[in-house]
C-alpha angles and dihedrals in degrees: 000000000000091000091051090052091048091050089051092051091048091050099054119079124251089244091059090048089053091049092050091049090050092050093049090050091049092050092049090049091051091049090051091049090050092053092046091052090047089054092048090049090052090050091048092052094045126082118254089254091054092048091049091048093051092047090046092052092046094050093048091048092050091049091050098050092044087064097043108040137044102196114081094216091052090048091054094046093049093046089053090051092050094050094044091050093048092048090048090054088060094043093252128132127196126179111264091232090057091050091048091050091048089051092050090049091051092049091049092051092046092052091047091052092047091052092049091052091046091053095040 
């Protein structure tokens, strides 16, 4: 099977490989945008207290996993579990993709702040 796949890759032109890579990148970007919009829609439909609470939970979860785990994928999985469990304790449910996007946003903001302090 591996040899068949390698023969296929050898047979297609570099231009086609570039096109496929561009399409995959585009699809991933669109998927990310979809999740981000879903998160923003959730925030728009939630009260300010609910938005604050979700952001609070996400930030605490991110801070916790940063101290406990080294692998980024493990950090994300554990942060999702923490947020889901906390929301469940309050009888709230939020789509896991929305939680994951909120976690990625929090990590991005934290890293941006850290860089600005390091440069400052």
